N, C-alpha and C positions, 0 to 999 in steps of 0.2 A: 755389356753393350755390343751392339754389332759393329763391325768395321767395314761394312758396305757404304760406298758413296750414298748420298740422299739429296733428293731434290723436293720441291713443293708438289703436293698431291693435286692441288688446282691454283690457278692464278688468284692474286688478290690486288687490290686498287686502293690507294690512299691520295688524299688531295692535301696541300698546306701551303704557307709561305715560305719561301726561302729566306733565311737568316739575313744573308749579306746582300741579296739582290732585291729582296721584298716582293718578288713575283710569285703569283699563285702558279703552283705547278702540280701536275697530276703523275702519279707514278704507278705502273702496272707491273708486278713482279710475276714471272711465269716460270714454270717448269722447264729445265734445260737437260740435255743428255749428259752422259758420263764424260769427264774428263774436260767439261765445257768451263767450269769454274764460274765466276761472276763477271757479267758483261753488261754494260749500260749501252742503250740504244736511243739515240737522241731522235724522237719521232717528229720533232718540230723543224728539222733541218732537211733539205732536199737530200733524198738517197738514204735517209734514215741511218747516218754514219754510227758505227760501234766503237766503244771505248772499254777495254778490258781493264778490269781491277788489277792493276800491275804497278809495282813501284816504279818501273821505268816509265810510266805514263804520268806520274805526278809532275806537275809543273809549278805549284807553289803550295805552301803550308802555312799561310798567315791565317790564323783565327779559324782553321780548318784545312782539310785535305782536299785538293783540287787535281783532277785528271785531265788530260788533254791528249787528243789523237786527231792529227790533222785540223779541221776547224771545229772539231767538237769537243766541248768542255763539259765537265760535270763537277760540281763543286758540293764541298760538305758531304762527302761519301761515308765518313767514319761511323755514323750511328746505324746506318742501314746495314752495312758491312760486318759491323760487330753484332747485329742481331742473327744475322743468318750463320755466320761462323760460330757465335755461341750457342746456337741451337742444333748445330752439326750439319748445317746445310753445305753441300759441296758445289751445287750446280744451280744456277738461275740466270735468267735473262731480265734485265731491269729496263723496261721501256719509260722514257721520261720525255714530257713535252715541254722543257724547259732546262736552264742551266744549271739547276741546284735542287738537290733532294730537300724536301720540306723540313723544317726544324721541329715542328710539332711541339712537344713540351720540353725539348731540350734534353731529351733521354732517349733510350731505345725502347721504351715500354710499349708504344703503340705499334712498332714495328714487329716485336715480339708476339703481341696478341694476334696481330693480322696473319702472321706466319703459323702460328698454332690453329688459328681458325681455318686457314686453307688446307691444313694437314701437311704432314711429312711422308714421303715414301722412300724405301730402300731402292738402291739400283743394281745393276748386275756387276760392277766392279768394285774391288776393294779399295778402301780410302787410299788416296796417294800420299801417306804420311811423310813428312822429312823428320826423322828422328836425330837429334843433336847428339853427336858423338864426342864433341871436344867443346870446351870453353870457348866462347866468342864474346868479345868486349868492343865497346864504342864509348868514346868519350869526346865531350866538346867543352873545352876549358874555359873559353868565353861564356858560353851559356850556362855552365856548371850543369851540364848533363851526363850522367853516367848511366851505361846499360850494360848489362852482363846476361848471357844466356848460358846455362849450364845443363848437362844431362840430368834425367830424373831416373831413379831406380825404378819406378813403376810406370814409366814411359808416358805418364800423363802431361797435360799441358797446363802449366801453372804460371801465375804472375804475383810478383810482389812489388809495390810500390810505395815510394817515399816523396812526398811534397814539402817543399819549404819555401814559403813566400815572404818570410821576415815580417809577418803581420799578426798583429794582436788577435784577429778573428780567426786565422788558421793555424798560425804556428807552424808546427811540424806535424804532418799527418801521414799514417801509413795505412795501407789497404793490401788485402790478399785474397787470391782466388786459388783454391788448391786443386780445382778441376773444373771442367767446362760445365758440370751438373750443377755448379753454384751460380752461373751465369744469370739465369732467369730471375731468381729471387733476391739475390744479392748484388747484383751489378746493374742489370738491364734497366732499373727505374731510376738511376741516379742521373740527376740532371747536370748540364753544363753550367758553368759559373763564371762570373766576371767582377772584377773589382769596379767600384763606381768611378774611380779615377780614370780607369780604362774606358769604361762605357762612354764617358762624357767626350773623351779624345776621339773615339770612333764615331759617335753621333755628329761632333763637330767636323770630322772628316767626310761626312756623307756616306758612311759605311753602316753595316748592319741596318740596313733598310726595313727588314722584316723582323726586326728586334723588338722585344715585348717583355713586360715583367712577368708574364706567364711562362715564356720559354727559356728562362736562365734564372740561376740564383744570383742576385746582385748583392755582392759584399761591400757594405758601407763602412769604410775605416777613416773616413773625413766627413765633417759636417757639410750639408748641403747648403748653397747659397741659393737665394730666391730665384735668381737668373738661371741657375742649373735646373731647378725643379721646373721652371717654365718651359725650357728646353727639352727636358725629358718627357714632360706632359705632350708637348707638341709632337715629338717624334712617335711617342708610342700611342698618340691619339686617345688619351686619357684625360680625365678631369686632374686638375692639379691635386686636388685633394687625395687622390689615390696614389700619388708619388710621394710617399711619405717616408720618413725613417725615424724611428724613436732612438735617438742618440746614435753611438756607435753599434752596428748590429747588421741585420739582414733587411733589404728593402722591403716594406710591406709586412714585415714580421713572418716571412714564409717559413713554414716549419721544415726542418731539414728531416729527411727520411732516415738518415744515419748520421751520427756526429761526424763521422768521416766521410761524408757524401762527396765532397770535392775530390778526395784522394780516389774514391771508387770510381768517379766519373774519369779521371785520368786513366784509370786501369781500362775502363770501357773503351778509352779512345786508343789505347795500345792494341786491343783486339781487333778493333776496326782497321788501324793501319797496318798491322801485320798480316791481316787477311790479304793485302797486296802482294804478299810474298807468292801467293798463288798455289799453296798447299797447306793442308793442316799440319801444325807442328806438334812435335813432342819434346818438350823441354821445359826449364824453369827460367823465365824472364824476371830479372831483377831491374828495376828502373830507379833512378834517382833524379827527381826534378825533370820528369819527361815532359815532352811536347810533341805536336805533329812533326816538327823539323827532325827532331832526333828519333821519333820512331820509324819515320820513312828512311833516315840514313841507315838506321840498324837493320831495317827491312832489306835495303839493298846489299848490306853485307851478307845477310843470310841467303838471299837468292844467289849471291856470286858464289857462296860455299856450295849450295846444291848444284849449280851449274858446274862447278870444277868436279865434284864427285859423280855426277851424271857421266861426264866425258872421260871418267876412268875406265880402262878395260876391264872386263871381268876377270878375276883371279882364278888361275888354273893350276891346280896340284895334281900331277899325274900318280901320285902316290894313294890319292883317295878313290875309293871303289866308285865307279860310275853308277849313276840312277839307272841307265840303260846300256848294256853292251851291244856289241854289233849283232848279236844273235836276236836279242829283243827288238832291236831296230828292224832287222829283217822280216820279223813276225809282223811289224805293223806296215812298213813301206814296201811297195811293189817292186822297187828299184833293185837291179842285180849289176854285177860287173858288166860293163865298165863305168856304169852310170850311177852306183851307190856311191854318195860324196859326204856321207857323214859316218864317222866311226864309232863315236859314243855320245851318250847325253849326260852333262854333269850336274844340270840342274833343271828342275821342271815344275812349275806352279801352274795355276789356273790362268795366268797372264803372262808368264815369261818361260823362255826355254833357252838354254846354253847348251851348244854342241860343239864337237871337236872333230876336225879334219886333219889328219896326218897326211902331207904331200909328199910322195916319193917320187924318184925318178922313173919307177916302173909304170907311172901312170900312161895309159896308151896314147892320150892326147899329146904328150910332149914329143912324139915322134914327128908331128908335123907342124908343132906351135911352141918353138920353132926349132929347127935343127941347129944346134951349136949355141943356141940361147933360149933353153926352155923357160916358158912363162906360162902361168895357168891362165887359160882364157877368162875374161871378166864375165862372160855368160854363164861359166861353169861356177864361178864364185857365186854368182846370183842363184844358180841352181842348187847349190850346197846350202846355202841360207835358206831357201825355200824348203828343201827336204828337211832341215832342222825345224822351220816353222810348221811343216806338215805334222811332225810329232806332237806340236803343241795342239794342232787344231783336232787331231785324231784322240788325243787324250780327253777331249771333251765330249766325246760320244760313247754310248755303250757298245760292246763288241766293235772296237775300232778296227779289228781285222777285216771286217766285212765292207769297209769304207776305202774311198781314195779321195785324194785331194789334187785339184787342178788350178793352175795358174788363170787368173782372170785380169791382172793389171799389175804393171811394173812402174814406178814413179820415183823421180827424185834420186836416181842412181848416181852415185859418184864413186870413182876409183882414185884411191890416194896413194897406192903404193904397188909394187909388182908383188906378185905370189909366186915364188920358185921351188924347186924340188929342195927338201929339208925343213920347211917352213911347216908350222903347226898354226891351223887357222881356229880362232875360237870365236864361234858366231853365236850372237845373242839377238833373239826375236822377241819382241814384245807387243802385245795387242794394243792398238790404238783405241779400239772400242770393242764393247762386247760381241762375241759371235752370235749373229742372228741369221736364221734361216740358212745355216750352214756356211755364211760368208764371213771370213775374217780379214781384217786389214792390220798388217803387223809393221812395225818399224824394225828394220834389220841391220845389223852392224856385224862387220867381220874384222878382227884384230890379228896382227901378226907381231910376234916380239912386243906386245904391249902398245903397238901403233895401230891406229884406224887403216883398214887396208880398203875395205868397200863398205858402202852404206846405201840405203834405200827404202823405199816403201813398198811392200808387197800386198796385194790382195789375191786370195785363194778362197775356193769353195770346196768343202767336203761333199762327197756324194757316194750314196750307197750303191755298192756293186750289184750289178744285175746277176 
């Protein structure tokens, strides 16, 4: 399986009723560039505001997961997000002309079909996986929710779910997905479910205005009163004869696709909710009695761990042989004394480079900056990061010694601490988007002693020498 990011080959559109609002809504899902992730765009609101699929934008989880940014809300996001995540999509723009994603048949089946019909294409960047390194746990004693994430030997994304509703209909159920390749056939067509006692409460409260016996499995574990049948028939706009149950069972004798379809749908919800972490995951999620509330709480823990790890400085061990020594660097960069500001490269991939600069008192600029108080000028710190990034750019072309790199833009630069003689600067540059037409945009950070010294966004262009 390719590890490149993916998006849609072409847009697709779907229409349907929102489960809770009862409003007809149209969505159009479009391709999006690398590192975009999933973004909703409310086309019916002035300015077409956007809401990113992010756990930090969740504002409630009652009977579904709802996002909000400013005045823009998007409800019941989990089935669409699960569909894209489950099929390996990384980037998409979702235009919507109402407040809620359509419920369709209560599963992810129709979204999956639409995605496959539209087609999936690879993009230029590698997938931005987060690989779980240590166990992570979440527990809510009152709600009896337990969730655990553990590393997987093969690095795949798998989920195991246990649901227990103290009901003679469900009892205790389990469901598992061992890798995303199982999502389409084993998980995506599993429908949402609700107990009749909950359904009547929701209807009485004026909720689930778009509810229908065709978009959920209704579990009947109590006998229906005639007045309750009347209320359901009125709500669902059905003849009373259609709202029937044969004893204790499933309303209208709906055939389950799997004996454990409710547990499998809970697994589907976890996939959709964990898509809000913002990156594809590698690890095993074990969940007991999960729901949207717990899924989102757990997703926030994972995102916090990712952020903490991203802010860790690169590790530098001077006993390990560098990827490039000074001679190799000089064969690529045109800079020479006193303006060659990177001594060696310790890591180099298609999207990231880490370089080292040893700062000594012999640097020429210390004579004037400043006498008696030598401080490395901030502009030279940026230049050192740019030269390190230049190695990354030149690594992308054939015969790199025939090219030069030139600054085009510097943005969001911050200086956090002084750099003085005796310091070793560890510089990390990461591409923010694929290199196109020789232009690259990098996020650059420089560390001294494990502390962030300088950061910024750099744009440069690689040009063939005449």
